[in-house]
C-alpha positions as CSV (number, residue, x, y, z in Angstrom):
1,M,-8.5,35.0,25.5
2,K,-7.2,35.8,22.0
3,E,-4.1,33.7,22.9
4,A,-6.5,30.7,23.7
5,A,-8.5,31.1,20.8
6,G,-5.3,31.2,18.8
7,E,-3.6,27.9,20.3
8,A,-7.2,26.2,19.9
9,N,-7.4,27.2,16.2
10,M,-3.7,25.7,15.4
11,T,-4.6,22.6,17.5
12,V,-7.5,22.1,15.1
13,I,-5.2,22.9,12.2
14,T,-3.0,20.2,13.4
15,I,-5.3,17.7,14.0
16,V,-6.8,18.2,10.2
17,L,-3.3,18.0,8.9
18,I,-2.5,14.8,10.5
19,A,-5.8,13.2,9.5
20,I,-5.1,14.4,6.0
21,V,-1.5,12.9,5.9
22,L,-2.5,9.7,7.4
23,G,-5.6,9.4,5.0
24,V,-3.1,10.1,2.1
25,G,-0.7,7.5,3.5
26,T,-3.1,4.8,3.9
27,I,-4.1,5.1,0.5
28,I,-0.7,5.1,-1.1
29,I,0.6,2.2,1.3
30,S,-2.7,0.0,0.3
31,N,-1.9,0.6,-3.4
32,L,1.5,-0.5,-3.1
33,M,0.6,-3.3,-1.1
34,N,-2.2,-4.6,-3.8
35,N,0.4,-3.9,-6.6
36,T,2.8,-6.1,-5.0
37,S,0.5,-8.8,-4.2
38,N,-0.6,-8.6,-7.8
39,K,2.8,-8.8,-9.1
40,S,3.8,-11.6,-6.8
41,N,0.9,-13.7,-7.9
42,N,1.6,-13.1,-11.3
43,I,5.0,-14.3,-10.8
44,M,3.9,-17.5,-8.9
45,N,1.3,-18.1,-11.8
46,G,3.8,-18.1,-14.5
47,A,2.1,-14.7,-16.0
48,G,4.4,-13.0,-18.2
49,S,7.1,-15.2,-18.1
50,N,8.2,-18.7,-19.5
51,C,7.1,-20.9,-16.9
52,T,5.3,-24.3,-16.6
53,Y,3.7,-26.2,-13.6
54,N,5.4,-29.5,-12.9
55,N,3.0,-31.7,-11.0
56,S,5.3,-34.2,-9.9
57,T,7.3,-31.3,-8.0
58,K,4.2,-29.0,-7.4
59,R,6.4,-26.2,-8.5
60,Y,6.9,-23.8,-11.5
61,D,9.6,-24.6,-13.7
62,C,10.9,-21.0,-15.5
63,K,13.5,-20.6,-17.8
């Protein structure tokens, strides 16, 4: 009986650790994706660079 209880405890610990790793991984990946999206939007909008929007070509001209 003691062996079964020990195995059940290890199963619970394993499930809890997997849940923690998945939770932390989800938060980190979500932040990375948001940061990448923000940087991409800034580049497309010409923020922080020497870009101007050209209406005739519908593009940003950057120097």
